[in-house]
Each structure stands twice: as structure tokens, then as C-alpha cells.
C-alpha positions in Angstrom: 0.0 0.0 0.0 2.8 2.4 0.8 4.5 1.9 -2.7 1.3 1.5 -4.6 1.9 2.8 -8.2 -1.5 1.8 -9.5 0.0 -0.9 -11.6 -0.4 -4.5 -10.5 2.9 -6.3 -10.5 1.8 -9.5 -8.9 0.8 -11.8 -11.8 -1.2 -14.1 -9.5 -5.0 -14.0 -9.5 -6.6 -12.4 -6.4 -8.0 -15.8 -5.3 -4.5 -17.3 -5.2 -3.3 -18.3 -1.7 -1.1 -20.8 0.0 -1.6 -21.8 3.7 1.1 -23.6 5.5 1.5 -24.9 9.0 4.7 -26.3 10.4 5.6 -27.9 13.7 9.3 -28.3 14.6 10.5 -30.0 17.8 13.9 -31.1 18.9 15.6 -32.3 22.1 18.9 -33.7 23.1 21.3 -34.4 25.9 24.9 -34.7 26.8 26.1 -37.3 29.4 29.6 -36.9 30.6 31.2 -40.1 32.1 34.4 -38.3 33.0 36.7 -35.6 31.6 37.6 -37.8 28.6 34.4 -39.5 27.6 30.8 -38.4 26.9 27.7 -39.5 25.2 25.6 -37.1 23.0 22.2 -37.7 21.5 19.6 -35.6 19.7 16.1 -36.1 18.4 14.4 -33.9 15.7 10.8 -34.0 14.4 9.0 -31.9 11.8 5.4 -32.0 10.6 4.2 -29.7 7.7 0.9 -29.3 6.0 0.2 -27.0 3.0 -3.0 -26.2 1.1 -2.3 -24.2 -2.1 -4.4 -22.6 -4.8 -2.0 -20.5 -6.9 -1.9 -19.2 -10.5 1.1 -18.7 -12.7 1.9 -17.5 -16.3 3.3 -19.8 -18.9 3.9 -19.5 -22.6 4.6 -15.8 -22.3 4.9 -14.0 -25.7 6.9 -10.8 -26.5 3.7 -8.7 -26.5 2.9 -9.9 -23.0 0.2 -12.5 -23.9 0.4 -15.6 -21.8 -1.7 -18.5 -20.6 -2.8 -18.3 -17.0 -2.4 -21.7 -15.3 -3.2 -22.9 -11.9 -1.8 -25.3 -9.4 -4.6 -26.6 -7.1 -4.7 -29.2 -4.3 -7.6 -31.5 -3.7 -6.5 -31.9 -0.1 -3.5 -30.6 1.9 0.0 -31.8 1.1 1.8 -33.2 4.1 5.4 -33.8 5.0 6.6 -35.6 8.2 10.1 -36.4 9.1 12.1 -37.3 12.2 15.6 -38.4 13.0 17.9 -39.4 15.9 21.6 -39.0 16.2 23.8 -40.6 18.9 27.5 -40.8 19.3 30.2 -41.4 21.9 33.4 -39.3 21.9 36.4 -39.6 24.0 40.2 -39.3 24.2 42.9 -41.8 25.1 46.7 -42.1 24.6 48.9 -44.8 23.1 52.5 -43.9 24.0 53.1 -40.3 22.8 50.1 -40.4 20.4 46.7 -39.0 21.4 43.5 -40.5 19.9 40.3 -38.5 19.8 37.6 -41.1 19.0 34.0 -40.6 17.8 31.7 -43.5 17.1 28.0 -43.3 16.6 25.0 -43.7 14.4 21.9 -41.9 13.0 18.5 -42.7 11.7 16.2 -40.5 9.5 12.8 -41.1 8.0 10.7 -38.9 5.8 7.1 -39.4 4.5 5.3 -37.0 2.2 2.0 -36.9 0.4 0.8 -34.5 -2.2 -1.7 -34.2 -5.0 -1.6 -31.7 -7.9 -4.1 -30.5 -10.4 -3.0 -28.1 -13.2 -6.1 -26.7 -15.0 -5.8 -23.7 -17.3 -7.3 -20.4 -15.9 -7.5 -18.7 -19.3 -5.6 -16.2 -21.6 -4.2 -13.1 -20.1 -1.7 -10.3 -20.8 1.1 -9.1 -18.5 0.5 -5.4 -19.6 -3.3 -5.6 -19.1 -4.0 -8.2 -16.4 -7.5 -9.6 -16.2 -9.2 -11.0 -13.2 -10.2 -14.5 -14.0 -12.3 -16.9 -11.9 -10.7 -19.9 -10.2 -11.0 -23.0 -12.5 -12.5 -26.3 -11.4 -10.2 -29.1 -10.4 -8.8 -30.9 -13.4 -7.1 -34.3 -13.4 -5.4 -35.0 -10.1 -2.0 -36.6 -9.8 -1.2 -38.1 -6.4 2.2 -38.9 -5.0 3.2 -40.7 -1.8 6.9 -40.7 -1.1 8.8 -42.5 1.7 12.5 -42.3 2.6 14.5 -44.1 5.2 18.3 -43.8 6.0 20.5 -45.4 8.6 24.1 -44.7 9.1 27.1 -45.6 11.3 30.4 -43.8 11.6 33.7 -44.0 13.3 36.5 -41.4 13.3 39.9 -41.3 14.9 41.9 -38.0 15.1 45.4 -39.1 15.8 47.5 -36.3 17.2 51.3 -36.6 17.1 51.9 -33.1 18.6 50.3 -29.7 18.7 51.2 -29.1 15.1 50.4 -32.4 13.4 47.5 -34.8 13.3 45.8 -37.2 10.9 42.1 -37.9 10.7 41.0 -41.5 9.8 37.3 -42.5 9.5 34.7 -44.5 7.8 30.9 -44.3 7.4 28.3 -46.9 6.5 25.0 -45.7 5.0 21.9 -47.5 3.9 19.2 -45.7 2.0 15.8 -46.9 0.9 13.0 -44.9 -0.7 9.6 -45.7 -2.3 7.4 -43.5 -4.4 3.8 -44.4 -5.2 1.8 -42.5 -7.8 -1.6 -42.3 -9.3 -1.9 -40.3 -12.5 -5.1 -39.4 -14.4 -4.3 -39.7 -18.1 -7.8 -40.5 -19.4 -7.4 -43.7 -17.5 -5.9 -44.1 -14.1 -2.2 -45.0 -14.2 -0.7 -46.3 -10.9 2.8 -47.4 -10.1 5.7 -47.5 -7.7 9.4 -46.6 -7.9 11.8 -48.1 -5.4 15.4 -47.2 -4.7 17.9 -49.0 -2.3 21.6 -48.4 -1.9 24.2 -49.1 0.8 27.9 -48.3 0.8 31.0 -47.7 2.9 32.6 -44.3 2.6 36.1 -43.6 3.8 
């Protein structure tokens, strides 16, 4: 309102909006056994929900003509993820060499659901924007995605003196994901895509 020039610069239709709600929570602790050794752990959680009805231009011509499209949700899209991380770290000596050891693991999981409909709103022009009504839902594509990861790691920082040290370590990771979809293409097309991989990393 303060910088209103009388020219609308937001190409979205007035009915466009996106409502999002996010909950974040985390906690952790540190347990010291003595001056050399301690246990650390943390837990994180996030839950998100979004309902969107937005418009956007595509196929913009040099004279400003474009097709107004919409992205509509049939129901809210959701994302939920949580993870835990735990490790022990400590220090010990072998002769004149000092070892700073860290060993631990982590787990993460992620689950999301979304549906999308992309109906056309109608023709428009960037230099002469028209208010167009919100279109009805078109074909709806639904996606359900799940991701899971587990990892273990070990590092040893070997200190020879105050100037020189070497870091040795390895990590094992295992990842699995699954994506289920239902696409409206005249007829309903359903399917799944799966991915799984595990590896050691130096």
C-alpha cells in the first residue's frame, strides 16, 4: 500500500493463496562419564501441511500475452520427518600419540503426500492483467513418497603433537525410498518406484 503505483505487478490472481502450518520439535542431551568420555544424543521432528491454490503464467509472448495456469490441491499436502543421532566421543593415549575417537549412528525417516491439479485459468496479458475466476479441479495426480536412512560412523583423530594430526574414519550408509503415484491420463495410471543403496565411505 505504501508503494502503490496503481500498476499490479503480482501476476497471480486475487483468489490465489497458500496456507502452510509447520511444527518443529527437537531435544537432546549430553552425558559426561568423566573428563575424557561423553555420550551425546539428539532427536528432531517436523510436521508440515500446506494447502495451495495458486496461479502462474506460462507460454509468455513478447507482446505480454500468456496462458494463465493454476496449481490446485484436492486436499492438503503433508510432510513428516524425524531423526535421531547418537555418538560417543572420547580421548585416550597410546604412548606419545593421542587419539580422539568418535563412534555413533543416526536414523532418519521422511514421508510426504501431495496431489496436484494443473487446470488452465485462461488467456491473459502481462501489460493488461485480467481478473479470471478460479477454475474447477482438473485431473489430479497423487504422489506418496517414503525415505529411510540409517548410518554408522567411526573417526579417529590421531595427534602426534600440537602441530600435526591425521584424521581417519569410515561411514556406512543404507538408504531406501519408495514413491507411489496415481496419474489421471484419461485412464488411471498407478505405479511405484523403489530405490535402495548401501555403501561404505572412507
